[in-house]
N, C-alpha and C positions, 0 to 999 in steps of 0.2 A: 504494500500500500504506500502510495506516495505521501510524503510528509504533509503536503497541503490538504490532501483528502483526509488524513488523520486529524489535522487541526480542525477542519470543517465538521467532521463527525463529533469530535470532542466539544466543539463550540455548541453544537445542537444539543448534545447531552447536558452540558452545563446550563444552557438556557432552560431546558426542561426541568432540571434540578431546581434552579432558581424559582421556577413556577410551581414547585410543589411535588415534583415527580421523584420520590425516593429511589425508585428503581434506576433512574438515570445516575444518581449518585453512586449506587452500588456498582453499576457498570463502569463508571470512571474509576472507582476505587480498585476494582478487580483488574482493570486494564493497566493501571499505573503504580499501584502501591508497591509491588515487589521491586521494581527498578528504582523508584524514589527512595525506598528503604536502603537499597544497595548503595545508591549515591551517598546518602547520609552516613552509612557505615564506613565507606572508603574515605570520606572527608573527616569525620570526627574520630574514627578509629576504635570505638567501643560499641558492642552490640546493644548494651543497655541504653546508651545515649542516642544511638541511631533509632531505636524503637521509640524512645520518648519524643525525639524531634519529629519523626514521621507521624506519630499520633497527634502531636501538637499542630502540625501542618494541616491534617485532616480536620481537627477541631476548629481551626480558623476558617476553613472552607465551609464547615457546617454553620458557623456563626454568621457567615455572609448572607444567609437567608433572611436575617432580620433586616438587612438593607440590600435588597437584590441589586445586582449590577450585571452588565453584559461583559463577558470576557471572550475575546475572539481567539485566544490561544491558551486554553486551560492548562495544558502541560507546561508551557512556559511560565504561566502564573504559579502553578504548583512548585515548579523548580525554583522560582524566585523566592517564594516563601521558605522552602527547604534550605536554599543557599543562605538566606539571611539568618535563619535559626542556627544553622551550622556555624556560620561566621561569628555570631553572638556567643555561641558555646566556646569556640576556639579562643575568642578574645578573653573570655572569663577564665579559661584554663591557662592561657598565656604560654602554653608549651605543647609540643606534640609528644605522644607516648613513644618510647623506644619500640622498635619493631618487635623485640622479644616480649613486650608486655601486651601487644595487641591480641585480641581474641583470635582464635584459630579461624573463625568465619571470615576474618578480614583478609587472610592470606589467599593467594590464588587458588582456585578450585582444583581439586585433584590431589592435593597434598604432595609429599615426596619431592619438594623443591630441591634443586641443586643449590649449592652455595652461591653460584652466579645468579640464579633466579631470585634467591632470597635477598641478595644485594640489590638487584634491580627493584624489587618490590619495596625494600626499605628506603631506597633513595628517592622513590617516587614522591614521598612526603616532603622532600626538600625542594621540589620544583616550585616555581612561582605559582600561585593559586590558579591563575587563568589557564596555565598549561596543564596543571594537575587535574583541574576540573574537567577539561575536555577529554583527557585520556581516561579518567574514571568513567565518564559518561559513555565513551566509546568501548573501551576494553572490558569494563566490569559490568556496565548496565546494558550493553548491547545496542545502544543507539547508533544509527548511521550518522555521518557528518551532516547530511542534509536535515535530518531530524533535530540534531543538536542546534544547527543554525536556526531552524524555525523556532525552537524553544527559546533561544537567546536573542532572537531578533537580529541575527548577524547573517552575513552571506556565507554559503558553504565554503567559499574560498578562504574567508577569514578563519573559519573553524579549522579547516584543513591546515592552514598555516600555523595556527596555535599548536595543533597536534604534532605537526612536523618539527616545529621548533622545540616542543617539549621532549619528543623522542630524541632529537639531536643532543639536547642538553643532558638528558638522562644517559645517553651513550657516553658523553664526555665524562660525566660524573663517575660512571662505572669504570671507565678506563683509568681515571685518576685514582680511584680507590684501589683498583687492582695493581697499578704501577707502584703505589705507595706501600704495598705489602699489607694493607688492611684486610685484604681478602685473598685467599689462595685459590679462588675459583678461576681456573683457566690460566693460560700463560700471559705474561706481560705483553701489552700491546693488543691483545685480543679485544675487539669492541663488538659486543654481541648485537645481534638483531633482536629487537624487542618483541616481535610478533611471537606469541606463544609463551613469552616469559611473564608478561603482565596479564 
């Protein structure tokens, strides 16, 4: 389904929900909750906080019924609320958890990561937020770049550029870590491809 078709479908569902259709809310919830939860989990790093933030986001959507409004891009709207709640949480915490302290559910699916893969996942947290966010939405939440662009109100090219720069910066960080001897994963100078690692 094209991103624009999905936005239109979601906008119709959101409008029906604002007009009293609880079934439309349930459809939106089932369609987007899992990936929004995964987004929060990858940004804040703990399962409990991600659950709390996702729940608070949906509670805010429910409260909107008291003052109905038209939303043309509901997923972008949900993402904006989730992002702001995540950033508020990170500002309050003022630090990121070390990789070793993250819940297992935050690590890449499938378990059994190599040391190189663990290094890549750990260093993801050190990327500038705009790069990390796009990589999380793409690699962990499964959104295509055109979908992310629609959510964020950006062009697909701008989102692709952020992802490309994020991957390039992550590759450099991994190479630096490996060359400095902080990680014994692979030989010095080996710069991994990130597809399949994150």
